[in-house]
N, C-alpha and C positions, 0 to 999 in steps of 0.2 A: 880274145879274138882280135885280129887286126883288120883294118879295112885301108883301102886306098885313101880315103878322105879323112880318116879319124885315127889317131894313134890308139885309143882305146873305145871300142864299141860299147864296152859295158858302162862306159861315162855318159851315154845318151839317157836322158831322163825320161821317165814314163811321162804321159800326157799331164797327169795332174799329180803334184808331189804328194807322195804318201804321208800321212799323219794330220793332213789340213781337213776343214769340213768339207771342201770340194771333193777331195779324195774319197772321204767317208760316204758322201752322197752317191758319188759315182759308183763306188763298190756295192751299195745297198741295190742301185738299179741292176748293175750286173748279176748280181745273186738272184734276182727274179727273172732274168731272161730265160727264154727257151734256147736250145742247142743252136738253132741258127741264128739268133740274134746274138747270143754270146759269141759265137764264131765272128760274124760281121762286126759288131761292135768293138771286139778285141782288135780286129785288123785296124780298124778306123783308129782306136785310141793309141796303139803302139807303132804304127807306121805313118801316121799323117796322110795316108791315101783317102781320096774322095770315094763315096760309094760305088761309083761305075768301076773304078781301077780295081777296087777290092773284088767286085764281082767277076772282073776278067781275069783274075790271078789264076794261073795254072802252076803245077808243081815245077815245070821247066823255067819258071821265072826265078825259081830259089836256086842261088849258086852257093857252092861251099867249096872254097879253094884256099890257099895260103893268104888270100886277102881277106878271109873271114867268111861269114854266113850272111847273105844278104839278097835281097830283091833286086834283080838286075832285069830292067824292061824299059817300057815306055808308057807314058801316060797316053790314056785312052783318047781324050778330047784333043791335046796338043801335039802329041806324038814326041813331046820332049823326052829325052832319056832320064831315067831316074836310077838310082843306086841307094837303097836303103838298108842298113844293117839291120838284122834280124834281132829283135828283142826277145829276151828269154820268155817273156808271156806268150810270144807266137810259137816259140819252140815247145813250150808246154801244152799249147792248145792242139799242135800236131801230134804230140804223144798220145793226148786224150782222145781225139777224133780221128786221127790219120789223115787220108788224102781227102775226106769229106770237108776239110776247111777250105777248099779251093773252089771258086765258081759259085759261092753262096749267093743267093739272090740275083740272078742273071736277069731278071724282069725288073723295069722300073717300078711297076705296081707292087712288088713285093719289097724293093728298097724303101719305097714311100710308106708302106705298112710298118715296116721295121721302125723308121723315123717316128711315127706316130706313137708306137709303143714306148720308143725311148723318151719322147717328150712328156707323154703322160706318166711314165714312172719317175722321171726326174722333176717333175712338177710336184709330185707328192712329197718330194725331197726338199721343196722350197725354190726350185730353179726352173726357169723357162728358156730353154735352148734346145736347139736341132742338134742332130747327129753332126752336120757340119762344122760345129764348133770343136769337135774333136781335132780336126786338122788344124785349125787355128791355134788352139792350145798347144798342140804338138810343136808346131813352128815357134811359137812365142817362147816354149821352154828350151827349145835349141838355142834362141838368143840369150835367154836367162843363163844358159849353161856356159856361155862365152863363145859360141861358133860364129863365125863370120858369115854376112849374107853369101859371100861367094861359095862357100862350103854348102850351106843350106839349100842354095837352088839346086845342087846336084843331088841333093836327097829328095826333095820334093817335085822337081820337074819343071821349075820354072825357067824361062829362057833369059831372064835377067833379073837383076836385083831390084828393079824399079818398085814392082808391086810390093816386095818384102819391106823395103824401105818406107814406102807411102803407109802401109796398113800395120805391120807388125812392129817394126822399129818404133814408130810413134807410140804404140801401146807400152812397150818396153821401157822406153823413155821415160813416159808419163809415170810408170810405176816407180822407177828409180829416183825419178824427181820427188815424188811423194814420200818415198823412204827416206831420202836425204833430208827433206823439211821435217820429218818426225824426229829425226836424230838431234836437231838443233835444240839446244837446251836454254 
């Protein structure tokens, strides 16, 4: 699939790289989710959207044309435009549940309860983190995959690269610095 912003949509990495302990823990949590949580968490994990944005998604937000299969819309809070290539896990979710995947947890109380379930299950795996960390990890993985801040803001709906550079690039640079130091013999 092709996208206006990326040559190869398939090169977008999942939120947590398969094969490491983080991924295994997250997979264990997803295996214990009910249908609504599975839908909600999958959207969060593979789009980098926040909970309010996921809850407001409708089938009309999904576009499929010569530029690829993607979410085309606006962030709920900022009204900034977004264009997020659809990950194959979202496509599988739609095959499994149909149109039921849209508009899950429209009430804040439902999203909060889902977050509590997520945190509780993940804590049993040895991690203490909220659902919001899935967005952070998604963005960090885009940096790790080599995408420029100017490309990433088009996906995640930020109006400038300032927040990305202050929060996410710092994390990536710290990780890269640690890897470089570890390679010194």
